C-alpha positions as CSV (number, residue, x, y, z in Angstrom):
1,M,3.8,-13.0,34.3
2,V,2.4,-12.6,30.7
3,K,-0.7,-10.5,30.6
4,K,-3.9,-11.6,28.9
5,V,-4.9,-9.9,25.6
6,D,-8.3,-8.4,25.4
7,I,-9.4,-9.8,22.0
8,S,-12.3,-7.2,21.7
9,K,-9.6,-4.6,21.1
10,V,-7.8,-6.6,18.3
11,Q,-8.8,-6.6,14.5
12,L,-8.6,-10.3,14.2
13,D,-9.6,-10.5,10.5
14,V,-6.1,-9.0,9.6
15,F,-4.4,-11.9,11.4
16,R,-5.9,-14.6,9.1
17,P,-3.2,-14.1,6.2
18,W,-0.4,-13.9,8.7
19,V,-1.6,-17.1,10.5
20,Q,-1.9,-19.0,7.2
21,E,1.6,-17.8,6.0
22,R,3.1,-18.8,9.3
23,I,1.6,-22.2,9.7
24,E,2.4,-23.0,6.0
25,K,6.0,-22.2,6.7
26,I,6.1,-24.2,10.0
27,L,4.3,-27.2,8.6
28,G,5.6,-27.1,4.9
29,F,2.2,-27.2,3.4
30,E,-1.2,-25.4,3.7
31,D,-3.4,-26.7,6.5
32,E,-6.9,-25.0,6.5
33,V,-8.0,-27.1,9.6
34,V,-5.1,-25.6,11.7
35,N,-5.6,-22.2,10.3
36,N,-9.2,-22.3,11.3
37,F,-8.4,-23.7,14.6
38,V,-6.0,-20.9,15.5
39,M,-8.6,-18.3,14.4
40,S,-11.3,-20.0,16.4
41,L,-9.2,-20.1,19.5
42,L,-8.7,-16.4,19.2
43,E,-12.4,-15.5,18.4
44,Q,-14.1,-17.6,20.9
45,N,-12.5,-16.0,24.0
46,E,-12.8,-12.4,25.1
47,E,-9.3,-12.7,26.7
48,T,-6.6,-15.1,25.5
49,E,-3.7,-16.4,27.5
50,K,-0.3,-17.2,25.9
51,K,0.0,-20.4,27.9
52,E,-3.5,-21.6,26.7
53,L,-2.6,-20.9,23.1
54,N,0.8,-22.8,23.5
55,S,-0.9,-26.0,25.0
56,N,-3.8,-26.1,22.4
57,L,-1.4,-25.7,19.4
58,K,1.5,-27.9,20.7
59,G,-0.1,-31.2,18.9
60,F,-0.5,-29.5,15.7
61,L,2.7,-27.4,15.3
62,E,5.0,-29.5,17.4
63,A,8.5,-27.9,17.6
64,G,7.3,-24.7,15.9
65,T,4.6,-24.0,18.4
66,A,6.7,-21.8,20.8
67,D,8.0,-19.5,18.1
68,F,4.7,-19.3,16.5
69,V,2.9,-18.4,19.7
70,D,5.5,-16.0,20.8
71,E,5.4,-14.1,17.4
72,L,1.5,-14.2,17.5
73,W,1.5,-13.1,21.1
74,E,3.7,-10.0,20.3
75,L,1.5,-9.0,17.5
76,L,-1.8,-9.4,19.5
77,S,-0.3,-7.4,22.3
78,E,0.7,-4.6,19.9
79,A,-2.8,-4.6,18.3
80,E,-4.4,-4.3,21.6
81,D,-2.2,-1.3,22.5
82,N,-3.1,0.2,19.2
83,A,-6.7,0.0,19.9
84,R,-8.5,3.5,20.2
85,E,-11.5,4.5,22.3
86,L,-13.9,6.9,20.5
87,V,-16.6,8.9,22.0
88,N,-19.4,10.1,19.9
89,D,-21.5,13.3,20.2
90,E,-23.8,11.7,22.6
91,G,-21.0,10.6,24.9
92,K,-21.2,6.9,24.0
93,K,-17.9,5.1,23.9
94,S,-16.8,2.6,21.3
95,I,-13.6,0.7,20.8
96,V,-11.7,0.8,17.4
97,P,-9.8,-2.4,17.4
98,G,-6.0,-2.1,16.7
99,V,-3.8,-3.6,14.0
100,P,-0.1,-4.4,14.6
101,R,2.4,-2.2,12.6
102,A,4.1,-5.2,11.0
103,I,0.9,-6.4,9.4
104,L,0.1,-2.9,8.2
105,E,3.5,-2.7,6.8
106,A,3.3,-6.1,5.2
107,K,-0.1,-5.2,3.7
108,K,1.3,-1.9,2.3
109,A,4.2,-3.6,0.7
110,E,1.9,-6.1,-0.9
111,L,-0.4,-3.4,-2.3
112,L,2.6,-1.6,-3.7
113,R,3.9,-4.7,-5.5
114,Q,0.6,-5.5,-6.9
115,H,0.2,-1.8,-8.2
116,Q,3.6,-2.1,-9.8
117,V,2.9,-5.4,-11.5
118,N,-0.4,-4.0,-12.8
119,N,1.3,-0.9,-14.0
120,E,4.1,-2.8,-15.7
121,S,1.7,-5.3,-17.4
122,D,-0.8,-2.7,-18.8
123,P,0.5,-1.3,-22.1
124,T,-1.9,1.7,-22.0
125,L,-0.4,2.8,-18.6
126,K,3.1,2.5,-20.1
127,E,2.2,4.7,-23.1
128,N,0.5,7.3,-20.7
129,R,3.5,7.3,-18.3
130,A,5.8,7.8,-21.4
131,R,3.7,10.7,-22.8
132,H,3.6,12.3,-19.2
133,V,7.3,12.1,-18.9
134,N,7.9,13.5,-22.4
135,S,5.4,16.4,-21.7
136,T,6.8,17.3,-18.5
137,A,10.3,17.5,-19.9
138,N,9.0,20.3,-22.1
139,K,7.3,22.4,-19.4
140,P,8.5,25.9,-18.8
141,G,11.2,26.3,-16.2
142,K,12.7,23.0,-17.0
143,A,16.3,23.2,-18.3
144,E,17.3,21.5,-21.6
145,K,20.7,20.9,-22.8
146,P,21.1,21.1,-26.5
147,E,24.1,19.4,-28.3
148,D,26.0,22.8,-28.1
149,G,26.1,22.5,-24.4
150,K,24.3,25.8,-23.8
151,E,21.2,25.5,-21.6
152,N,17.9,26.3,-23.2
153,R,14.7,26.8,-21.1
154,A,11.4,25.3,-22.4
155,D,10.1,28.8,-22.6
156,G,12.4,29.3,-25.7
157,E,15.0,31.5,-24.0
158,S,18.5,30.2,-24.0
159,D,21.0,31.1,-21.2
160,N,22.3,33.9,-23.3
161,G,18.9,35.5,-23.8
162,S,18.3,34.5,-27.4
163,R,15.2,32.6,-28.7
164,S,15.5,28.9,-29.5
165,G,13.0,26.8,-31.5
166,S,12.0,24.6,-28.5
167,A,9.3,26.7,-27.2
168,V,6.4,24.7,-25.9
169,H,3.7,27.0,-27.4
170,G,5.0,26.3,-31.0
171,S,5.7,22.7,-30.5
172,A,4.2,19.9,-32.5
173,E,2.7,18.5,-29.3
174,S,0.8,21.7,-28.6
175,R,-0.5,21.8,-32.2
176,D,-1.6,18.2,-31.8
177,F,-3.3,19.2,-28.5
178,E,-5.1,22.2,-30.1
179,R,-6.3,19.9,-33.1
180,K,-7.7,17.4,-30.6
181,E,-9.4,20.0,-28.5
182,S,-10.9,22.0,-31.4
183,P,-13.7,19.6,-32.3
184,R,-14.9,19.7,-28.7
185,R,-14.9,23.4,-28.8
186,S,-16.9,23.5,-32.0
187,R,-19.4,21.1,-30.5
188,S,-19.8,23.1,-27.3
189,R,-20.5,26.4,-29.3
190,S,-23.4,24.9,-31.4
């Protein structure tokens, strides 16, 4: 026997994108009426039964109904299991509705993709990233390999103890930095 799901323990708003995506995949087109119907079936009842969902959706999703309801039921059950009860300082209990892990992971992946797309399309971010990579390459303790094959450290010492001309403190980058900083220093002194 399949248990009922206590909808009050489920964060329903995170299900809407999943429902829309799955229904579009089953029907082959976006259907806002069916999407809203599924969500209203979930929202209107405090407890939902799998069999009831199946019979209510059969006319809309036809052959795809059983798979849709099975997947949805699995996610609803997991969300209910992930719900947490909190007790405040006064002893009052409240429920934090649960979210299924699959939906969390999908959202995380979507946010990472958006972040990557935004970073790739922003030329300022590309320049900053390139500058950061170049500046971290010259930090003390990072090994550099000059053309002669001997390792030089960024602090100017080579592997044989001699000084090289690649010390960060004497580099053009540090002089540029000092030049950029000097007007600010002179303003703050006056």
